[in-house]
C-alpha positions as CSV (number, residue, x, y, z in Angstrom):
1,X,39.9,-0.4,-57.5
2,X,42.5,-0.1,-60.0
3,X,43.5,-3.9,-59.8
4,X,40.0,-5.0,-60.7
5,X,39.2,-2.4,-63.7
6,X,42.8,-4.3,-64.8
7,X,41.7,-7.6,-64.4
8,X,38.5,-7.1,-66.2
9,X,40.8,-5.6,-69.2
10,X,42.5,-8.8,-69.1
11,X,39.6,-11.3,-68.7
12,X,38.1,-9.5,-71.9
13,X,41.4,-9.8,-73.8
14,X,41.9,-13.4,-72.5
15,X,38.3,-14.6,-74.1
16,X,39.3,-13.0,-77.4
17,X,42.2,-14.6,-77.9
18,X,41.1,-17.5,-76.9
19,X,37.7,-17.3,-79.4
20,X,40.2,-16.4,-81.7
21,X,42.5,-20.0,-81.0
22,X,39.3,-21.9,-80.6
23,X,38.5,-20.0,-84.7
24,X,41.6,-21.7,-85.6
25,X,41.3,-25.2,-84.5
26,X,37.7,-25.5,-85.6
27,X,39.1,-24.6,-89.0
28,X,41.3,-27.2,-89.0
29,X,39.0,-30.2,-88.2
30,X,36.9,-28.7,-90.7
31,X,40.0,-28.7,-92.9
32,X,39.1,-25.6,-94.1
33,X,41.7,-22.4,-94.0
34,X,41.2,-20.7,-90.9
35,X,41.2,-17.1,-92.4
36,X,37.4,-17.1,-92.5
37,X,36.6,-18.1,-88.8
38,X,39.5,-15.9,-87.5
39,X,37.8,-12.9,-89.2
40,X,34.3,-13.9,-88.1
41,X,35.8,-14.0,-84.5
42,X,37.5,-10.4,-84.6
43,X,34.3,-8.6,-86.1
44,X,31.4,-10.2,-83.9
45,X,33.7,-9.9,-80.4
46,X,35.3,-6.1,-81.4
47,X,34.3,-3.0,-80.7
48,X,31.5,-2.5,-83.4
49,X,29.5,-5.9,-82.4
50,X,29.2,-7.1,-79.1
51,X,32.3,-5.2,-77.5
52,X,34.0,-7.6,-75.8
53,X,37.3,-5.8,-76.8
54,X,36.9,-2.0,-76.2
55,X,37.7,0.8,-78.7
56,X,40.7,2.0,-76.7
57,X,42.4,-1.6,-77.6
58,X,41.7,-1.5,-81.1
59,X,41.2,2.2,-82.5
60,X,44.6,4.2,-82.9
61,X,44.2,6.9,-79.8
62,X,44.4,9.7,-82.3
63,X,41.9,8.3,-84.4
64,X,39.3,8.3,-81.4
65,X,40.5,12.1,-80.0
66,X,40.6,13.7,-83.8
67,X,37.0,15.3,-84.6
68,X,37.1,15.6,-88.6
69,X,34.0,16.3,-89.5
70,X,32.9,19.6,-89.9
71,X,29.8,21.6,-87.9
72,X,27.1,22.6,-90.7
73,X,27.8,26.3,-89.7
74,X,31.5,25.6,-90.6
75,X,31.8,28.3,-92.8
76,X,29.9,30.9,-90.3
77,X,31.6,30.1,-87.6
78,X,35.1,30.9,-89.4
79,X,33.3,34.0,-91.1
80,X,32.1,35.8,-87.3
81,X,35.4,34.4,-85.5
82,X,33.7,31.6,-83.7
83,X,35.2,28.7,-82.1
84,X,35.8,25.5,-83.7
85,X,37.7,22.4,-82.1
86,X,40.9,22.3,-81.9
87,X,41.5,19.3,-84.5
88,X,40.0,21.2,-87.4
89,X,41.7,24.4,-86.0
90,X,44.9,22.6,-86.4
91,X,44.4,21.5,-89.9
92,X,43.3,25.1,-90.8
93,X,46.9,26.5,-90.1
94,X,48.8,23.3,-92.0
95,X,47.6,25.7,-95.3
96,X,46.9,22.3,-96.8
97,X,43.3,23.5,-98.4
98,X,43.1,27.3,-99.4
99,X,39.3,28.8,-99.1
100,X,40.3,31.2,-102.3
101,X,40.5,27.6,-104.4
102,X,36.6,27.2,-103.7
103,X,34.9,30.3,-105.3
104,X,31.1,29.3,-103.1
105,X,33.0,29.6,-100.5
106,X,35.5,32.0,-101.1
107,X,35.3,35.3,-98.5
108,X,36.2,38.7,-98.6
109,X,39.4,40.1,-96.6
110,X,39.3,41.2,-93.4
111,X,41.4,42.9,-90.9
112,X,42.4,42.1,-87.1
113,X,44.6,44.1,-84.8
114,X,47.6,42.1,-83.5
115,X,49.5,43.2,-80.3
116,X,53.5,42.8,-80.5
117,X,55.3,43.7,-77.2
118,X,58.9,45.5,-78.9
119,X,62.0,44.5,-77.0
120,X,63.0,48.4,-76.8
121,X,60.1,49.4,-75.0
122,X,57.5,48.6,-72.4
123,X,54.8,50.3,-74.3
124,X,53.0,47.8,-76.3
125,X,52.5,49.1,-80.4
126,X,49.5,47.9,-82.3
127,X,49.7,47.0,-86.1
128,X,46.6,46.3,-88.1
129,X,47.2,43.2,-90.0
130,X,45.0,41.5,-93.0
131,X,43.8,38.3,-92.9
132,X,42.7,35.8,-95.7
133,X,40.9,32.4,-95.3
134,X,42.2,33.2,-91.6
135,X,45.7,33.4,-92.5
136,X,48.0,36.2,-91.2
137,X,48.0,37.9,-95.3
138,X,51.6,39.4,-94.7
139,X,55.1,38.3,-93.2
140,X,56.6,38.6,-90.1
141,X,59.9,40.2,-89.1
142,X,62.8,37.6,-87.8
143,X,62.5,37.5,-84.4
144,X,59.1,38.8,-83.4
145,X,56.3,36.6,-81.5
146,X,52.8,37.1,-83.0
147,X,49.6,36.3,-80.4
148,X,46.2,36.7,-82.4
149,X,42.7,35.4,-81.4
150,X,42.3,32.1,-83.4
151,X,38.5,31.3,-84.3
152,X,40.4,28.1,-85.4
153,X,41.5,26.7,-82.1
154,X,39.4,25.2,-79.2
155,X,40.8,23.3,-75.5
156,X,39.3,20.4,-77.4
157,X,37.1,18.7,-79.6
158,X,34.4,18.7,-77.2
159,X,34.1,22.1,-75.3
160,X,34.8,24.0,-78.8
161,X,36.1,27.0,-76.3
162,X,38.3,29.9,-77.9
163,X,42.2,29.9,-77.7
164,X,44.9,31.8,-78.3
165,X,47.1,30.8,-81.2
166,X,50.7,31.6,-81.4
167,X,53.7,30.9,-83.6
168,X,57.0,32.0,-83.2
169,X,58.8,33.1,-86.8
170,X,62.4,33.2,-86.6
171,X,65.4,33.0,-88.9
172,X,65.1,29.7,-91.5
173,X,61.6,28.8,-89.8
174,X,58.5,27.3,-92.2
175,X,55.4,29.7,-91.3
176,X,53.4,26.8,-93.1
177,X,52.6,25.6,-88.9
178,X,54.6,21.5,-89.7
179,X,53.8,21.9,-94.0
180,X,56.0,21.5,-96.5
181,X,55.2,22.7,-100.0
182,X,52.9,20.6,-102.0
183,X,50.7,19.4,-99.6
184,X,53.6,17.8,-97.7
185,X,53.3,17.0,-93.9
186,X,56.4,17.0,-92.0
187,X,56.3,13.9,-88.5
188,X,58.4,13.4,-86.1
189,X,61.9,14.2,-86.7
190,X,61.6,15.9,-90.1
191,X,60.3,13.0,-92.2
192,X,57.8,13.9,-94.4
193,X,54.9,12.3,-95.2
194,X,52.2,13.2,-98.3
195,X,49.3,13.8,-97.7
196,X,45.7,12.1,-99.4
197,X,43.9,14.9,-98.7
198,X,45.5,17.7,-100.5
199,X,44.4,20.9,-101.2
200,X,44.0,23.1,-104.7
201,X,40.5,23.1,-105.2
202,X,40.2,19.2,-105.7
203,X,37.2,19.1,-103.6
204,X,33.7,19.7,-103.6
205,X,33.9,22.5,-101.0
206,X,36.2,23.9,-98.1
207,X,34.8,22.2,-95.6
208,X,35.4,18.5,-97.5
209,X,39.1,19.8,-98.0
210,X,39.7,20.2,-94.9
211,X,37.6,17.1,-93.9
212,X,39.6,14.9,-95.9
213,X,43.3,16.5,-94.8
214,X,42.3,16.0,-91.8
215,X,41.7,12.3,-91.6
216,X,45.0,11.8,-94.0
217,X,46.9,13.8,-91.2
218,X,45.0,11.4,-88.7
219,X,46.3,8.4,-90.8
220,X,49.6,9.5,-91.3
221,X,49.7,9.9,-87.0
222,X,48.3,6.3,-86.8
223,X,50.3,4.8,-88.8
224,X,53.8,5.8,-86.5
225,X,52.0,5.5,-83.6
226,X,48.5,2.1,-84.4
227,X,47.2,0.5,-81.7
228,X,48.6,-2.3,-80.2
229,X,46.7,-4.9,-81.9
230,X,47.3,-3.4,-85.2
231,X,51.1,-3.5,-84.4
232,X,51.2,-7.1,-83.5
233,X,49.6,-8.5,-86.4
234,X,51.3,-6.0,-88.8
235,X,54.6,-7.2,-87.1
236,X,53.7,-10.6,-87.6
237,X,53.0,-10.8,-91.7
238,X,56.4,-8.7,-91.6
239,X,58.0,-12.1,-89.6
240,X,55.7,-14.3,-92.6
241,X,57.1,-12.4,-95.9
242,X,60.5,-12.6,-94.5
243,X,59.7,-16.4,-94.2
244,X,58.2,-16.6,-97.8
245,X,61.9,-15.1,-98.9
246,X,63.6,-18.2,-97.6
247,X,61.6,-20.5,-99.4
248,X,62.7,-19.2,-103.0
249,X,64.6,-21.5,-104.5
250,X,67.2,-20.1,-107.0
251,X,68.0,-23.1,-108.9
252,X,64.5,-24.1,-109.7
253,X,63.9,-20.8,-110.6
254,X,66.5,-21.2,-113.2
255,X,64.9,-24.2,-114.8
256,X,61.9,-22.9,-115.2
257,X,62.4,-19.2,-114.8
258,X,61.0,-17.6,-117.8
259,X,57.5,-18.9,-118.1
260,X,57.2,-19.1,-114.6
261,X,58.2,-15.5,-115.0
262,X,55.6,-14.4,-117.8
263,X,52.8,-16.6,-115.2
264,X,53.7,-14.2,-112.3
265,X,53.4,-11.7,-114.7
266,X,49.9,-12.2,-116.1
267,X,48.7,-13.5,-112.2
268,X,49.6,-9.9,-111.4
269,X,48.9,-7.8,-114.5
270,X,45.3,-9.2,-115.1
271,X,43.6,-8.6,-111.3
272,X,45.5,-5.6,-111.1
273,X,44.1,-4.1,-114.5
274,X,40.4,-6.0,-113.9
275,X,39.9,-5.0,-110.6
276,X,41.0,-1.8,-111.5
277,X,38.4,-1.7,-114.1
278,X,35.3,-3.1,-112.6
279,X,36.2,-1.0,-109.2
280,X,35.9,2.7,-111.6
281,X,32.2,0.6,-112.9
282,X,31.2,0.7,-109.8
283,X,31.5,4.7,-109.7
284,X,35.0,5.0,-108.0
285,X,38.3,6.9,-109.3
286,X,40.7,5.6,-111.0
287,X,43.2,7.3,-107.8
288,X,43.4,6.3,-105.3
289,X,40.2,3.7,-104.8
290,X,40.5,1.9,-107.9
291,X,44.3,1.5,-107.8
292,X,44.0,0.4,-104.9
293,X,41.5,-2.2,-105.0
294,X,43.6,-3.5,-108.1
295,X,46.8,-3.7,-106.1
296,X,45.0,-5.9,-103.6
297,X,44.0,-8.1,-105.4
298,X,47.5,-9.0,-106.8
299,X,48.8,-11.2,-104.3
300,X,49.3,-14.9,-104.4
301,X,49.3,-17.0,-101.4
302,X,52.7,-18.8,-101.6
303,X,52.0,-20.8,-98.4
304,X,49.1,-23.1,-99.7
305,X,50.6,-23.9,-102.9
306,X,53.8,-25.3,-101.0
307,X,52.1,-27.1,-98.5
308,X,49.6,-28.7,-100.8
309,X,52.3,-29.6,-103.5
310,X,54.5,-30.7,-100.8
311,X,51.9,-33.3,-99.6
312,X,51.1,-34.8,-102.7
313,X,54.8,-35.0,-103.8
314,X,54.9,-33.4,-106.7
315,X,56.8,-30.1,-105.5
316,X,59.9,-30.9,-107.4
317,X,57.9,-31.5,-110.6
318,X,58.5,-29.2,-113.4
319,X,54.9,-28.0,-113.2
320,X,55.4,-27.6,-109.1
321,X,58.5,-25.9,-109.7
322,X,56.6,-22.9,-111.7
323,X,54.3,-22.8,-109.5
324,X,56.4,-22.1,-106.3
325,X,58.7,-20.1,-108.9
326,X,55.8,-17.8,-110.3
327,X,53.7,-17.3,-107.2
328,X,57.0,-15.6,-105.5
329,X,57.7,-13.6,-108.2
330,X,54.1,-12.9,-108.5
331,X,54.6,-11.4,-104.6
332,X,57.8,-9.4,-105.8
333,X,55.6,-7.6,-108.2
334,X,53.0,-7.2,-106.0
335,X,55.7,-5.7,-103.0
336,X,56.3,-3.5,-105.8
337,X,52.9,-2.3,-106.1
338,X,52.7,-2.2,-102.7
339,X,55.5,1.0,-102.9
340,X,54.4,2.6,-106.0
341,X,50.7,2.6,-104.7
342,X,51.6,4.3,-101.5
343,X,53.8,7.1,-103.0
344,X,50.9,8.0,-105.2
345,X,48.9,9.7,-102.9
346,X,48.6,13.4,-103.3
347,X,51.1,15.2,-106.0
348,X,52.5,14.1,-108.3
349,X,56.0,13.8,-106.9
350,X,59.0,12.1,-109.2
351,X,61.4,11.1,-106.5
352,X,58.7,8.6,-104.4
353,X,56.6,7.3,-107.6
354,X,59.8,6.3,-109.6
355,X,63.3,7.3,-107.8
356,X,62.5,5.5,-105.1
357,X,61.2,2.0,-106.4
358,X,63.8,2.4,-109.0
359,X,66.3,2.4,-106.2
360,X,64.5,-0.6,-104.5
361,X,64.8,-2.8,-107.8
362,X,68.2,-2.5,-108.3
363,X,68.4,-2.9,-104.5
364,X,66.6,-6.4,-104.8
365,X,69.0,-7.1,-107.8
366,X,71.7,-6.8,-105.5
367,X,70.2,-8.6,-102.6
368,X,69.4,-11.4,-105.0
369,X,73.4,-12.0,-106.4
370,X,74.6,-11.0,-102.6
371,X,71.9,-14.0,-102.3
372,X,73.9,-16.5,-104.1
373,X,77.5,-15.5,-104.0
374,X,77.7,-13.6,-101.4
375,X,76.2,-14.7,-98.3
376,X,76.5,-18.8,-98.6
377,X,80.0,-18.4,-98.5
378,X,80.6,-15.5,-95.5
379,X,78.2,-16.9,-93.2
380,X,79.0,-20.8,-94.0
381,X,83.0,-20.6,-94.0
382,X,83.6,-17.1,-91.9
383,X,81.1,-16.3,-89.5
384,X,80.0,-19.6,-88.4
385,X,83.0,-21.6,-87.9
386,X,84.8,-19.1,-85.7
387,X,81.6,-18.7,-83.1
388,X,82.8,-20.2,-79.6
389,X,81.6,-24.0,-79.0
390,X,79.5,-25.0,-76.9
391,X,80.3,-28.2,-74.5
392,X,78.1,-31.5,-74.1
393,X,75.0,-31.8,-76.3
394,X,73.6,-28.4,-76.3
395,X,69.5,-28.4,-77.4
396,X,71.0,-25.5,-79.8
397,X,74.1,-25.2,-80.9
398,X,76.0,-22.1,-81.0
399,X,76.4,-22.4,-84.6
400,X,71.9,-22.0,-85.1
401,X,71.9,-19.0,-82.7
402,X,74.5,-17.3,-84.3
403,X,72.8,-18.0,-87.7
404,X,69.4,-16.9,-86.1
405,X,71.2,-13.5,-85.1
406,X,72.4,-12.7,-88.3
407,X,69.0,-13.2,-89.9
408,X,67.7,-10.8,-87.1
409,X,70.5,-8.4,-88.3
410,X,69.5,-9.0,-91.7
411,X,65.8,-8.6,-91.0
412,X,66.4,-5.2,-89.6
413,X,68.7,-4.3,-92.0
414,X,67.1,-4.6,-95.2
415,X,63.6,-3.6,-93.9
416,X,64.9,-0.1,-92.4
417,X,66.4,0.6,-95.8
418,X,63.2,-0.4,-97.8
419,X,61.2,1.9,-95.1
420,X,62.7,4.9,-96.4
421,X,62.0,3.6,-100.4
422,X,58.5,3.1,-99.2
423,X,58.1,-0.1,-97.7
424,X,59.5,-2.2,-94.7
425,X,58.0,-5.4,-96.4
426,X,60.2,-5.3,-99.4
427,X,63.2,-5.5,-97.2
428,X,61.6,-8.5,-94.9
429,X,61.8,-10.1,-98.3
430,X,65.0,-9.9,-99.4
431,X,66.4,-10.5,-96.0
432,X,64.9,-14.0,-96.2
433,X,65.9,-14.4,-99.7
434,X,69.1,-14.0,-98.7
435,X,69.4,-17.5,-96.6
436,X,67.6,-19.3,-99.3
437,X,70.8,-20.6,-100.8
438,X,73.3,-21.1,-97.7
439,X,72.3,-24.7,-97.4
440,X,74.3,-27.6,-98.2
441,X,72.2,-30.8,-100.3
442,X,73.0,-33.1,-97.2
443,X,71.3,-30.0,-95.0
444,X,68.3,-28.9,-97.3
445,X,65.9,-26.3,-95.4
446,X,68.3,-26.2,-92.1
447,X,68.0,-22.4,-92.3
448,X,64.4,-22.2,-92.0
449,X,64.0,-25.2,-89.7
450,X,66.4,-22.8,-87.6
451,X,64.4,-19.8,-88.1
452,X,60.8,-21.8,-87.7
453,X,62.4,-23.4,-84.3
454,X,62.5,-20.0,-82.8
455,X,59.6,-17.9,-84.1
456,X,56.8,-20.7,-84.9
457,X,54.5,-20.1,-81.8
458,X,55.3,-16.5,-81.9
459,X,54.4,-16.1,-85.7
460,X,51.3,-17.8,-85.6
461,X,49.7,-16.0,-82.9
462,X,50.9,-13.0,-84.5
463,X,48.7,-13.8,-87.6
464,X,46.0,-15.2,-85.6
465,X,45.6,-11.3,-84.4
466,X,46.8,-9.8,-87.6
467,X,43.1,-11.2,-89.3
468,X,41.5,-11.3,-85.7
469,X,42.1,-8.2,-84.9
470,X,44.3,-6.0,-87.2
471,X,42.0,-7.1,-90.0
472,X,38.3,-7.7,-88.0
473,X,38.3,-4.5,-86.5
474,X,38.6,-2.1,-89.2
475,X,35.8,-3.7,-91.1
476,X,32.8,-1.8,-91.4
477,X,30.0,-3.7,-90.2
478,X,26.9,-2.2,-91.6
479,X,28.7,-1.4,-95.2
480,X,30.3,-5.0,-94.8
481,X,26.4,-6.8,-94.4
482,X,24.5,-5.1,-96.9
483,X,23.6,-6.2,-100.5
484,X,25.3,-4.0,-102.2
485,X,28.5,-5.0,-100.4
486,X,27.9,-8.8,-100.9
487,X,27.2,-8.9,-104.8
488,X,29.6,-6.6,-105.7
489,X,31.9,-8.4,-103.7
490,X,30.7,-11.5,-105.5
491,X,31.3,-10.0,-108.9
492,X,34.9,-8.9,-107.5
493,X,35.9,-12.2,-106.2
494,X,34.6,-14.2,-109.3
495,X,36.2,-12.1,-112.0
496,X,39.1,-10.6,-110.7
497,X,39.9,-12.1,-107.9
498,X,39.6,-15.6,-108.9
499,X,38.8,-16.0,-113.0
500,X,42.0,-13.8,-113.8
501,X,44.4,-16.0,-112.1
502,X,42.9,-19.5,-113.3
503,X,43.8,-18.4,-116.5
504,X,47.0,-16.6,-116.0
505,X,49.0,-19.9,-117.4
506,X,47.4,-20.6,-120.8
507,X,50.6,-22.0,-122.2
508,X,51.6,-24.0,-119.3
509,X,49.8,-26.9,-121.3
510,X,48.0,-29.8,-119.1
511,X,49.0,-28.2,-116.2
512,X,47.8,-25.2,-116.9
513,X,44.6,-24.9,-115.0
514,X,46.5,-26.6,-111.9
515,X,49.1,-23.5,-111.7
516,X,46.2,-21.2,-112.5
517,X,44.4,-22.3,-109.3
518,X,47.3,-23.0,-107.3
519,X,47.7,-19.2,-107.9
520,X,43.9,-18.1,-106.5
521,X,45.0,-19.1,-103.4
522,X,45.0,-15.3,-100.7
523,X,46.4,-15.0,-97.5
524,X,48.2,-12.1,-95.4
525,X,49.7,-9.9,-97.8
526,X,46.1,-9.3,-99.8
527,X,44.8,-8.6,-97.0
528,X,47.5,-6.4,-95.8
529,X,47.3,-4.4,-98.5
530,X,43.6,-3.6,-98.8
531,X,43.6,-3.4,-94.3
532,X,46.5,-0.7,-94.8
533,X,44.3,1.4,-98.0
534,X,41.6,1.5,-96.0
535,X,43.8,2.4,-93.2
536,X,45.1,5.6,-94.9
537,X,41.7,6.3,-96.7
538,X,43.0,5.2,-100.0
539,X,39.9,3.5,-100.3
540,X,36.5,4.2,-98.5
541,X,34.3,1.9,-96.0
542,X,32.6,0.7,-99.1
543,X,34.6,-0.2,-101.2
544,X,36.9,-1.8,-98.6
545,X,34.1,-3.9,-97.7
546,X,33.8,-5.2,-101.5
547,X,37.4,-5.9,-101.5
548,X,37.1,-8.0,-98.0
549,X,34.5,-10.3,-99.5
550,X,36.2,-10.7,-102.9
551,X,39.0,-11.9,-101.4
552,X,37.1,-14.2,-99.3
553,X,35.9,-15.8,-101.9
554,X,39.4,-16.8,-103.1
555,X,40.3,-17.7,-99.6
556,X,37.5,-20.4,-99.4
557,X,37.3,-21.7,-102.7
558,X,40.9,-21.7,-103.8
559,X,42.4,-24.2,-101.4
560,X,39.7,-27.2,-101.8
561,X,39.8,-26.9,-105.7
562,X,43.1,-26.8,-106.2
563,X,43.1,-30.0,-103.9
564,X,40.5,-31.5,-106.5
565,X,41.9,-30.3,-109.8
566,X,45.7,-31.2,-108.6
567,X,44.7,-34.5,-107.5
568,X,42.8,-35.3,-110.8
569,X,46.4,-33.9,-112.6
570,X,48.2,-36.4,-110.8
571,X,46.3,-39.5,-111.4
572,X,46.2,-38.5,-115.3
573,X,49.8,-38.5,-115.1
574,X,49.7,-41.7,-113.2
575,X,48.4,-43.5,-115.8
576,X,51.6,-42.6,-117.9
577,X,54.2,-42.4,-115.4
578,X,53.7,-46.3,-114.2
579,X,54.0,-47.7,-110.7
580,X,56.0,-43.8,-109.2
581,X,52.9,-42.2,-110.8
582,X,50.3,-44.6,-109.1
583,X,51.8,-43.9,-105.5
584,X,51.9,-40.4,-106.1
585,X,48.4,-40.2,-107.1
586,X,47.5,-42.7,-103.8
587,X,49.4,-40.3,-102.0
588,X,47.5,-37.6,-103.2
589,X,44.0,-39.0,-102.1
590,X,44.7,-38.4,-98.7
591,X,46.2,-35.2,-98.2
592,X,44.7,-32.2,-96.4
593,X,43.6,-28.8,-97.1
594,X,44.4,-27.7,-93.4
595,X,46.8,-25.1,-93.7
596,X,49.6,-23.6,-91.0
597,X,49.0,-19.4,-91.6
598,X,51.4,-19.2,-88.5
599,X,54.2,-20.4,-91.0
600,X,54.9,-22.2,-93.7
601,X,55.8,-25.3,-93.8
602,X,59.2,-26.2,-92.1
603,X,60.6,-29.6,-94.4
604,X,63.3,-30.6,-92.2
605,X,60.6,-31.0,-89.1
606,X,58.3,-32.7,-91.3
607,X,60.3,-35.1,-92.6
608,X,61.9,-35.9,-88.8
609,X,58.3,-36.6,-87.7
610,X,57.7,-38.5,-90.8
611,X,60.7,-40.4,-90.5
612,X,59.7,-41.2,-86.9
613,X,56.4,-42.6,-88.2
614,X,58.1,-45.0,-90.4
615,X,60.7,-46.2,-87.8
616,X,58.0,-46.9,-85.0
617,X,56.2,-48.8,-87.5
618,X,59.1,-51.0,-88.9
619,X,59.9,-51.4,-85.1
620,X,56.5,-52.4,-84.6
621,X,56.8,-55.0,-87.5
622,X,59.9,-56.6,-86.3
623,X,58.5,-56.7,-82.5
624,X,55.3,-58.6,-84.4
625,X,58.0,-60.8,-86.6
626,X,60.4,-62.0,-84.0
627,X,56.8,-62.9,-81.6
628,X,55.8,-65.5,-84.4
629,X,59.4,-66.6,-85.2
630,X,59.8,-67.5,-81.2
631,X,56.2,-69.2,-81.7
632,X,57.4,-70.6,-83.9
633,X,60.8,-72.1,-82.1
634,X,58.4,-73.1,-80.0
635,X,56.1,-75.2,-81.9
636,X,58.8,-76.9,-83.7
637,X,60.4,-77.8,-80.3
638,X,57.1,-79.4,-79.6
639,X,56.1,-81.1,-82.7
640,X,54.9,-81.2,-86.2
641,X,51.1,-81.1,-86.2
642,X,51.5,-78.5,-83.2
643,X,54.1,-76.2,-85.3
644,X,51.3,-76.5,-88.2
645,X,49.0,-74.7,-86.0
646,X,51.4,-72.1,-85.1
647,X,51.9,-71.2,-88.4
648,X,48.3,-71.0,-88.9
649,X,47.8,-68.9,-86.0
650,X,50.2,-66.8,-87.1
651,X,49.1,-66.2,-90.5
652,X,46.1,-65.2,-89.1
653,X,47.7,-62.6,-86.8
654,X,49.6,-61.2,-89.9
655,X,46.8,-60.9,-91.9
656,X,44.7,-58.7,-88.8
657,X,47.7,-56.6,-88.7
């Protein structure tokens, strides 16, 4: 029986993954980004529509078992000491929400009799204690155990039966049942995590405060132990951001740095400000909804610009360097925004909001210096030369294995450090940047080739799962398909998402619109910010649906329009650049908009494949030339007339070829 049940589950997952793979392939045949079809596939096959993937695999366990919505008679149950669900009882015991902060919901103090068992006599002692808002109103002596009949806890969320709450008070124990001061929740290992719910009378009612705090608590637990698909998807985004950092070119940044940084700054501030403002016009508060939307609209997809510029052959031009540098700086600024956003939940905390981001910026500067001055020398001169050599002609050399191991160590190390500063994604980018300058000119792109060779297929599948599961499973279908979400998402997509990026380079001359459209593309990072904001209750389901529509607008139209604008600009430059420019323009007519979302372009592998094609064509040409020469020689030996006929036949064959 167990085997049959397991097989059906495996069959469902296999069908889902196959459908996601087919969505990627169909997008490739159509020449469009695969993001749209992958999200659509996950939306249709997920638990909210057809249900091929069950709720157990798509939703965090804490979210499935928690019942955060208080019943209609919630206050009456508290007043009459009737049982409520275990989840709500635990949230009340956290002492985040205080009923006295809500005058309409307040009640008079009452008394409860507590039975204590002193250790000196076998006769129990009865003490009368006051309760206010369902909490003990006085402190308890050290070393004393308190047991009282609690209306807050039941054996489960479904049965609603009463239970006993037990609190052991000893020296140094925080009586606030898992809570720190200022609305902080102690998670596993003593780590603090801020709650977006909070108390202090900031909600419409006491029940609303309990519900909001419960949702924040569930979000925190789901962040620690997410669903399997969410975990895989987020891991894929982390690997992609590491790979993105490997493409940062410090030499290019030094050439076009100031203007590119200004483009990136405008490309971050404009969508952030306009997206925040438009969300507030939609009736949502500045914090957290509006700021979360602005932050989700800020990032630019480096991969789209990098691939299209490389395929048309203008990556080394000044405007191409400006685009790539601006896109990278834009992502760095977005990482900083992402870090600050998730530190602003709850009450203002100078440590999380100011100190930690400042430390992160200092760390980033140090990491960039080490990437240029320290790691190239350390890796190439000290570490790799000391590795034992493999015998024969190995498929993967010991140097490449050692280099990949160093990459993994730095990825984990930097990610761990920046995790405590706000987000591990910052460290992933810094770790990748550490390998951007270690290649010699003769082996340009080798480090990235080593990484892609080991992780290409794995990262491709992880990113596919991120869009088809991590993002798609969290989209509220009813809100997404509403007319309100569509038209508001269209306005958000055309304005803050697209137009602000197009206009972010007004001082870049004739290339301003090429650079602007290159900055429009959105990919994994933007969707990750939106998905994590929704999962952390920083934006509601309706706002999340609007953001998804806005990002889809940019995802669909950006590559196609960027291609058109780029080809026209290259053709215009060709008229002024002679034969070289004409060759680039001719090449630009045939490059593809098919985007490989699993990894950024592997320049070494692509050069190798291109060279193989050139060698194959040259070999075919030499073979035909050799055959023609042999036929001419044979014809010449037979006589002049035969040679003339053979020459005409050879010319016809060459013309056909």
